[in-house]
N, C-alpha and C positions, 0 to 999 in steps of 0.2 A: 682527882684521877688517881687510881691505884698505881703504885710504883712499878709493878710488873708491866703495866701497859706502857708507861714511859720508857721502860727498858726495851720492850719488844718493838714498840713503834715510835722511835725518835721522830719528833715533828708532829705527833698527834697533839692537836691544840684546838681549843674552842674560844671564839670571841663572842662575848655575850652582849646583848642589847635589851634593855628593859624599857617598855613604853606603856604609859598609863593613861587613864581617862580617854579611852578610845570610844568612838561611835562607829560601830561596824554595821554595814548595810548589806543587803543581798547583792545589790549592784549599784553602779553610779555611772551615768552617761559620760561624765568627764573622764573617768577611768577607762571606759570602753574606747573612747577616742584616743587616749594616751597609749593604750595597748596597741592599737593599730599602727600608730607612728613608730613605736618601738619594734614591732614586727618588721617593718620596712628597714629600719636600721640594722637589725640583726641579720636579715637576709642579704643586705648589702655588704656586711662585714664578713660573713661566712658564705662563700659562693656555692658550696655543695655539701652534701652529707659526708662525702669522702674526707673533707677537711676536718670534720668533727673528730675523727679518729686520732688526728695529730695534735689536738689541743692538749697542752701539758696538764692542765687541771683535770680534765676528764680522764687522762691516762693514769694520773695519780689515784683518783677514786677507784678506777677499775682494778688497779693493782691491789688496793686495800681491800676491796670487796673479795677478790680471790683469796686473800690471806686470812679472811675471817669466815670463809665458807659460803659466801654469797656469789652466785654466778651472775656477773654483770651483763652477759649476753641475754639473759632471761629477764633480769630486773635491772634496768639501767640506773646509774646514779641520777639523782633528781635533776640537777642542772642539765645534764646531757639529755635526759628524756624530754625536758621542756624545750630545749634548743632544737632537738630533732623534730619535735612536733611543729615548731614554727617554720623550720626550713622545709618541711613537707607540705607547707601551704595551709596548715590547719591553725586554728586559734587555740589559745590556752583555755581550759575549762573555767567556767564561772562558778566559783564556790561562795565567796563573799568578798567584800572590798579589801579586807585584811589579807586573806590568803592570796587573792588575785594580785595584790600589790607586791607581796614578797616573792611570789612565783615569778613575776616579771623581773625582780631584782636578781633572782637566782638564774634565770635564763640569760640575763645580760652579763652577770659577773661570772657565770659558770659554777658558782659555789653552792653546795647543798646547804639549805637553811632549815633549821628546826624551829618550831614555835609551840609554846605551851600556855594555856590559860592559867594565870597565877592564882585564881580562886581554887584550882584543883591540884596545885603543885607547891610544895614547900621549897622555895628557892634556895634556902640556906642548908638544905639537907640532901643535896644532889651529889651522887657519887657515880663516876664512870669506872666500870670494871668489866672483867670477862664474864660472860654468861655462865650460869651453872647448867649442867646437863639436865634436861627435862623440865626446867622452869618454863612457865608459860608467858606468852605475850600476845596481846590483842591490839593490833595496829589499825590505823585509819584505813578504811576500805576493805578490811578483812571481814569475812562472814563469821568467823569464829577465831578463838585463840589458837596459837600454834605452839608446839614444844620446841625449845631451842636445843641446839646440838652441843652447846658449850664452847663453840669456837667464836661466837659472835661477841661484839663489844656492846654493852648496854649502859643506859643511864638509869639509875635507880633513885627514886625518892625514898630515902631511908626512913623518914618520919612516917610516911603512909604505907611503907612496904610495897610499893608499886614500881614496876618498870615503866618508865615514861617514853623510852625510845630504844630501838635497836639502832645503834649509831654506825654510819649516818644514813641508814637505810629507810627507817619508817618511825613515825611518832605514834604514841599511844592514842587510841580512840577516846579514852577516858579524859584526857587533858587537851583535846583538840580545841581550836579557837572557833567560836561560833558568833552569831550575831548578838548573843547575850554577853559575850566577853568584854571586859572593860580594861583589864591589865594583862600584859603579855610579857613573857620572857622569850627572847629569840636567841638562837645559837647559830653562828656562822661556823660550819663544821669543817675543821681542818684535819687533814691526814698527811702522812709523810709525802713530801714532794710538792705540797702546795705552799706558796709563799705568803708571808704575813700581809703583804700588800694586797693580795687577792682577797683575803678575809676582811681586811679593813675596807676595801672597796665595796664588798658585798654589804657590810654594815652600813656604810654611808648611803648606798642606794636604798637599802631596806628602810632606814629611818626616814629618808626623804620621801619615798613613795607612800609609806604607811601614814606618816604625819600629814601628807597632802590629801589623802583620800579617806582617812579614818579619824581625823581630828576636826572638831568644829572650827569653822572659820567665818568671819564676818562676810566673806565673799559668797558664802552659801545662802545667806539670808535673802 
């Protein structure tokens, strides 16, 4: 992390989690059932959409979004968007068992989580810095690349000279996790105002769910 980011955003912090030897599938009936149980828990814990606005983690992400030029009323922080979707009576999208697992961990912990296929990323060459005016980024779900304003915070793979994320807004399409992925680097995305215990809880949930549904077990035989 560049020093100017540390100075500008005290509390900006990432908790990493690396998981290997994954077996990622399009879907898993066990995970589908588990998601339904978690939807019930989340709806019982948060009674209405109005309560979402008062959750400190979501407020911290919104404040950070504003400070880096991203409008959180148009593009909600990941955990908030997932939680709102569940509270609205909808299910989370089915992408694959890995993404579905950590999306559930994000909705439960409220923390934004990034994930990168390690076959596409040099994990020891990652740098968090301010974006440069006019540099381009192609994120997951985008139809084409966008030009950055220079206010954003980005993660760069310096070895491959690629931006792998606009932090903590969107991950790169080039390093996204697919059913072919075997090894993954995950990041629990901290911003000022989010406590260490929130990030650690997101890490624990992510590891538990990913290893349960994306690792081979004798119970699956």
